[in-house]
N, C-alpha and C positions, 0 to 999 in steps of 0.2 A: 273717320271710319263709319260706315253704315251699321246701324244696330243689327244684331244677328237675326232677330225675327223679321226685320224688313228685308234682309238679303235673301231669306228663304221664301218670300212671297212669289207666287207665279205671276209674272208680268202679263201673261195672256189674259188674266182676269179682267184687265181694263177693256179688252176688246169686245166683250159680249154683253155690255149693258149693266154689269155688276160693279161699276166703278166705286160707288159709295160703299158697298159691303166689303169689297176687297181691301181698299185702302184704309177704311175705318177700322178694319180688324187689326191693323198695325197700331196698337194702342200705346203700349209702353215698352221701354227697353229695360235692361237690368238696372240702369241708373234712375229709373222712374220717369224718364222724359216721355211726354205724350206727343203723338201726332195731332196737330190741330184738327178739330172735327170739321171745320169748314173747308179744308183742303180738297176732299173728294168732289165737292160741288164745283169748285173753281176748275178743277181738271176736266170734269165731265162737260161743263158748259163751254170750255175751250174748244172741244171737238166741233160744236156747231159753228162757231165763228170761223174756224180754220176750213171747214167744208165750204163755207160761204166764200172765203177769200180764194182758196185754190180752185174751187169750182168755176169761178169766172176767169181766174188767171190762166189756168191751164188750157182753156179753149180760146183764149184771146188771139194767139198767133194762128191757130187753125181757122178762126172766123174772119179776121181782117182781110187777108189777100183776096178772098172770094166774095167779100161783102160789097154793098153799094157804096160804102165809104171810100173805096179806093178805085172805083171805076174810072176816075179822071186820070189815073196814072197808066203808063204803058205796062203791059202784063209782066214784062221782065223786071220791072222796078218794084212790083207790089210786095214781094217777099222781103226785100230790103227795107221798104217803108214800114211794113208791119213789124219788123224787128226793131226799128227805131222807136216806134210807138210803144212796143212792149217794154223795152229797156228804159225809156223815159218814164213810163208809168211806174216801173219797179224802183227807179230812182226816187220818185216822189213818195212812194209808200215808205221808204226808209229814210227820207229826208225830214218829213213832217214829225217824226218822233222828237225832234228838237223842240218844236212848238208844244207838243203834248207834254213833254217832260217839264218844260219851263212853266206852263200854266198850272200843272199839278203841284209842283214844288213851291211855287210862289203865291198862288191864289186859291185854287179850288180843291186841292187834295186829289188823290188818285181816283177814288170812287166817282166823284162828281164829273171829273174830266173824262173818264171812261164812258160814262153815261151819255154825255152830250156829243162826244165824237161818234159814239155808236149810232145815234140818231142821224148824223150826217152820213154815216156809212150806209144805213138803210136807204136813205134818199138816193145815194149814188147808184145802188143796185136797181132801184126803180127806174132811174134814167136809162140804164143799159137795156132793160127789158122793154121800155116804151119807145125809145128813140134809136132803134136798130138801123134805120136808114138815114138818120140825120147826123152829119158830122158834128155840128154844134152840140146837139143833145147828147150824143154818145160820148164825145170827148169830155163834155162837162161831167157826165157820170163817172168817167175814169178819174177825173180830178177830184170829185167828191169822195170816191172810194179811197183814193190815195191819201186824201186829207183825213178821212175817218179812220182807216186802217192804220195809217201812220201815227195819228194822234194817240191811239190807245196802245200801240205796239210796245213802247218802253214801259208802260205802266202795269201791264198784266203780270209779267214775270217779276217785276219789282213788288207788286202787290202780293204775290205769292210769298216772296221773301219776307215781307212785313209780318206774316203770320207766325214767324219763328223768332226765338230769342236765343240767348247763349245756352239755355238749358236743353234745347232740342235741335240746335243748329245742325248737328250731325245727321239728322233725318232729312235735311233740306236736299241733299244730293239725290236721295231716292225720289223726292217729289219733283225736282227739276228734271230728272230723267223721265218720270211718268208724265210730266207736263209736256216735254218734247215728244214723248211717245204718242200722246193723244193728238198733238198737232199733226203728226204723220198718219194717225188713224183717220182723221178727217180728210187729210190730203189724199190718202189712198183711194177712198171711195169716190171722192170728187174727181180724181184723175181717171178713174175707171169708168164712171157713169156719165159725166158731163159731155165728153166727146160723142157718146152714143145719143144723148138727148139732143145735142146740136145737130147731128146728122139726120136724126129721125123726126124731130119735132120743131126744129128751127130755133133761131136765136132768142125769141121772146121767152120761150119755155126754158131754154138752157141757161139764160141769164136770170130768169125769174126765180128758179128754184134756189140758187144761192142767196137771193134776196130774202126769200122766206126763212131760210136757215139763220140769216143774220137777225131777222126780226125776233125769232125764237131766242137767240142768244141775248138780245137786249131785254126781253121779258124776264129771262132768268136773272139777269143783272139786277133788275129792280127788286125781284122777288127775294133775293138773298141778302138784302142790305143789312139786316140786323145782326148777323153773326160774325161779321168781319172785324178783325182788329184794324182800326183806322188810325194811322199815325197822323196827328194833327199837323196842319200846315205851320211851318216854322215862321216866326216873324223875320223881317229883313235882318240879315246877319252882317254886321259890319266887317266880318272876317270871311265873307263868302269867297268862292273861287273867282268870280268876276271882279269883285272889288280888289282883291289882292293882286290879280293880274293887271288891272288898270293902274293901280299904284306902282307896281313894278315897272310898267312901260313908261309912265308919264312923270313919275316922281323925279325931282332933282337931287334926291338924297344920294349919299355915296353908295358905291357898289360896283361890281365888275360888269363889263359887257357893253355892246352897242346894240342891244336888242331893239330899241326904239327904231333904229334905222332899218333893221331887218323887217319889222312890222310895216314900216312905210314902204319898203320895197315890195312887200306882199300886196299892199293896197294899189301900188302902181301897176303891178302885173295883173291884178284883178281888173283894173280899169282898162288895161290893154286887151284883156279877154273880152270885155263888154264891147270894146270898140270894133271887134271883129264881127259883131252881130250882123251888120248890113251886108257883109261879104258872103254870108250863108254857109260858112264852114260847119257850124253847128246850129241846131234849132234853138229857139229862145230858152226853153227850160233847161237843157243841158248847159248852155252858156252861163246862165245865172248860177246854176249849181257849181260849175267850175270856178266862177269868180268867188263865190262864198267859201268854197273849200280852200282856195289859195289864201284868202284872208285869214281863215282859221288856222291854217298850217303855219303861215309866217308869223302870225301873232303869237301862237304857241311857242314857236322857236325863240322869238324875241323875248317873251316873258321868261322862259327858262334861262336865258343868257344873263338877265339882270334881276333875278328874283330877289336877291339880297337887298335891293333898294327898298323893298317893302318893310324891312326890319325897322322896328321902332314905331312904325305906324300900325302894323298888324302884329298879332301874336306869333311867336315862333311856331306854335302848333299849326296855325292856319297856313303859314308859309310852307312848312314841311308837307302839309296836306295838299297844297297846290302842286308842289314838286312831285308828290306821289301820283297825282292825277295826270300830270303831263307825261310821266313815265308810262302810265297805263295807255295814254293816247298813242304813244309810239307803237306799242304792241298792237293796238287796234289798226293803226295805219298799215302794219305789215300783214294783216289778215285780209286787206282789201283785194289783193290778187285772187285769193281763193274764191271770193264772191263773183269776180268777173268770169271765172270758169263755171262756177256752179249754176248761175242763172241762165247761161247760154244753153243749158240742156233743154230749156223750154222753147228755144228758137232754132239754133243751129242743129241740134240733134233731132228735133222734130222734122226739120227740112231734110236732113240726111235720111231719116226713116222713110220719107215720102218717095225717095229714089230707090228704095230697097224692095225686095219681094215681100209682099204682105200675105201672111197665111190666112186661110179661111177654114172654119171648122163647121162640121155638121154634128149636131148633138141630138141623139135619139131620145125623144121624150115619151116613148111608149105609145099609148093609144092617142096621144096628142099629136103624133107625127114627128117629123124631123125639123129641127130649128137650125137654120144656116146663119152664121154670123161671120162678118169680116172684121179682122183686127184693125184698129185705126192707129196710125203712127203716134198721135197725141196720147194714146193710152199707154205707151211705153213709159210715160212719166209715173204711172202708178207703181212701177217696179221700185222706184226710189223710196217712197214712204213704206212700202212693204218690207224692203230690206232694212230700213231704219228700225221698224218694229221688231225685227228679228235680231239685229246687231246690238241694240242697246242692252237687252238682257244677256245676250251672249258675251258681250264685252265685260259687263259687270260681274257676271257669275262664273265665267270661264277664263276669258283672255287675261283680264287684269290680275286676278289671283294667280294665274299661272306665271305671268311675267314677274310678279312679286316673288314667287317661290324660286324663280330662276335668277333672282338677284337684280332684276331691272325694274326699278320703281316707275310705273307709268304716271308721272306727275301731270298736272293740268297742262303745263307749258310744253312738256314733251309730247303729249297727245296732240296738241294743236300743231306742233311742228310737223309731226308725221302726217297729220291730216292734210296739210298743204301739199306735202310731197305726193300723197296718193291722188290728190286732185290732178296734179301734173301727169302722173302715170295714166290716169283715166283719159286725158286728152291725147296722150301718145297713142293709146289704143283706138280712140275715135278717129284720129288722123290717119292711122294705118288702114282702117276700114275705108276711109274716104279715098285713099290712094288706089285701093282695089276697085272701088266703084268708078273712079275717074278713068281707070284702064279699060272699062267696058265690061268687066265681069259682073255677074249677078250675085248678090248676097241676100240671104234672108234677114229680115229685121231682127230676128232672134240673136244675131251677132252683137247687137247693141247691149245685150245683157251684160257683157264683160265691162265696157266702160261705165255703164250705170252702176254696177256693183262696186267698182273701184272708187268712183266718185262718191257713192253713198257711204262707203267706209270712211273716206276722208271727211265727209260732212259730219258724221257722228263724232269723229275725233275733234273737229273744229267747232261746230255750231252747238251741239249739246253740251260740250265742255265749256265753251266760251260764254254760254248763257249764265251758268253758275259763276264763272270767273268774273264776269262783268259786275254782277251783284256783290260778290264778296269783297271786291276791291274798292267799291264806291263808299266814300264817306256818307254817314247817315243823312246829312242835310241835302245831299244832291244825288241820291240814288236814281231818281227819275231822269235827271240830266245825263248821268254817266251811262245809263242804259240807252239813252238816245244816241250818245256817241257810238255805242256798240252797234246800234242799228245803222248809223251813218256809214259804217264800213261797207254795207251792202250798196248804199247809194254810190259811194266812190267806186266800188267794183263795177257797177253798171255804167258809171261814167267812163271808166277805162274802156269798156266795150264800145261805147259810142265814139270815143276819141280815136280808137284804133280803126274802126270802120270808116270814120271820116278821113283818116289818113290814107287809106288804101283807095279812096275815090280820087285817084290822081294818076294821070297817064304815066308819069315817071315811075311811081311806086308799082303800078300794075305791070309795067314792062320788066322791072327788076324781079318781081315775083315769077313772071313767066320764064325768066332766065334760069330759075332754080329747077324747072321741070315739073313743078307742082301746080295744081290749080289754086286759085285764090282761097277757096274754102279749106283745102288741106294745109296750105301754108299757114293760115291763121290759126288752125288747130294746133300745129306744132309751135307756133309763136306763143300762144297762150300757155302751152305746157312749159316752155322755157321760162316764161314769166313767173309761173308758180314755183319752179325750182329755185330761181334767184330769190324769190320772196322767202322761201323756206330756209335758205342759207342765211339770209339777213336776220330772220326771226331767231334762228338757233344761236347766232352770234350775240344777238342783243339780250336774250333771256338768260344767258349765262350769268349776267350781273343783276338780274331783276330780283328784288325782294318781294315775296308774296305777302300780302296783307291779310288781316282778318277784321272785317268791318261789319260783322253781324251785330244786331242790337244787344246791349248788355243787360237790359231789363225790359219788362213788359211795358209797352207804351199805354197811355191812357186811351180807352176806347171811346171814340167820338160818335155822337148820334147825328152828325150832319149827314143826311142822306141826299136824295135828289133835291136840288135847289128849290124847285117849285113842286112840292110833293103832290099838290092837287093836280097839277098838269100831268105829272108822271103817272098818277093813278088813273087819270081819265084816259090817257093814251094806252095804258097797260092795265086793264081792269083786274087782273088776277094777282097783281103785284103784292097785295097786302097779306096774302095768306100763306106764302111760301117763305123760303129763306135761302140766301147765299149765292154769290156769283162774282165773276171777274171777266175781263176782256169780252 
């Protein structure tokens, strides 16, 4: 339960620059638990990084089809190619958390890993602003941003969680909600402003501004280093997840199952996927990702089948810990269809908006005259974070207490189930709009508010809830890695999109779609809606037997003084770093 003083705080205070004063005012509850003083700084700095990321991400699909980068393609193919680039980039952003989580947990710690990946992140933004007309330079920039953003992604939320222990863990839900709220605060202004900057000032300025925000975020990171609780890197654990899984798969000890052969089958299937590369069904990056996902999935299944073979070599506690993690990963896998729907709002829904009637407004500025402005389809994405900022406090202060009083407890897993359902309903609404457009009727883009509202409600139920769920279920020694697996759900979601799109680029499939009387776009919208409904059903059936864990820290960890690996280099690059304090992501 959230402490009573925390629940009475006005969430809108985060929005107007008073983040530190608002959250810091939530000092103690009746039990004497304190909100960590460094938390407001982490949340405030998160807004800069999120503006940086969404600022470039939300204009990427708008920019690519009309850029010099795609002039070599026929005009009819450019939107499809831009969609492939976008979802491949999104795949990378959420795949590289595996690397970031591993490096943080095994070698450098969360703070140092965040710092160095942030520097890569800044370099990627610089590439986008400088190489707007160079395919090699621009796509290299996208790779660097995917590497940098992905590398820090699992660590920031986990780093927030590290600031809590079992004395104040009940305050963590408020902070995770505020954390997710500020992400959307940055996303809102980025989605609203960056399409205008792209249209008015060109790509160099539009991609340069997010780069400047990322640099500011990195400065704040170094400035805040002395106030953090830093959980020291643990030495190699003989009972780690990977060691137990390896023993279970390869040990000749007794135990049930043929899991080794399942893992081998996964390796064979992955090799088969790689063998298809020369045929061009999928691009290089999605194919590599598909192969790795197959290996991980089959190895996980194989490990679970014969986990008892690790007994006698590893502790019972470690074996049961691995079993719990594998059960968590099944939940993660069932969330992937949600992300395949959610991320397409930045491609398919923007493309749909371009075919709708775009309103124009005249604003009377008095003696300054009249300002005329045209609404851009990409700006509809701003409605999503705006709704998130409204729905999070509404859900916490109104909806969830009301449901509790009515006798229906909105548990974490119930919320996630309904979130997947609402994402499917949103795509039914979007598909219905597409059917009307395909029939030749005119619709204003304001009709898209309905699917955006439904999808956003689903997002709050899945993503804001899942962020806390992923941290709370992770064993202490591998919180970075388990958060990486949570982020991997988005990678797999975008992989579903690329696989489906590749599947319909086939004359036989296309003719079957035409037989339904629907356009390809409308058919795929209804297809993904059905995909979400099936996933929600499977999710509900599985979580009935899932036992929720509690893996918050049991005591205050030792505060480490390990800051930036090369402090002199860090101070030289960021001269103001010594005088301030506190930061994350």
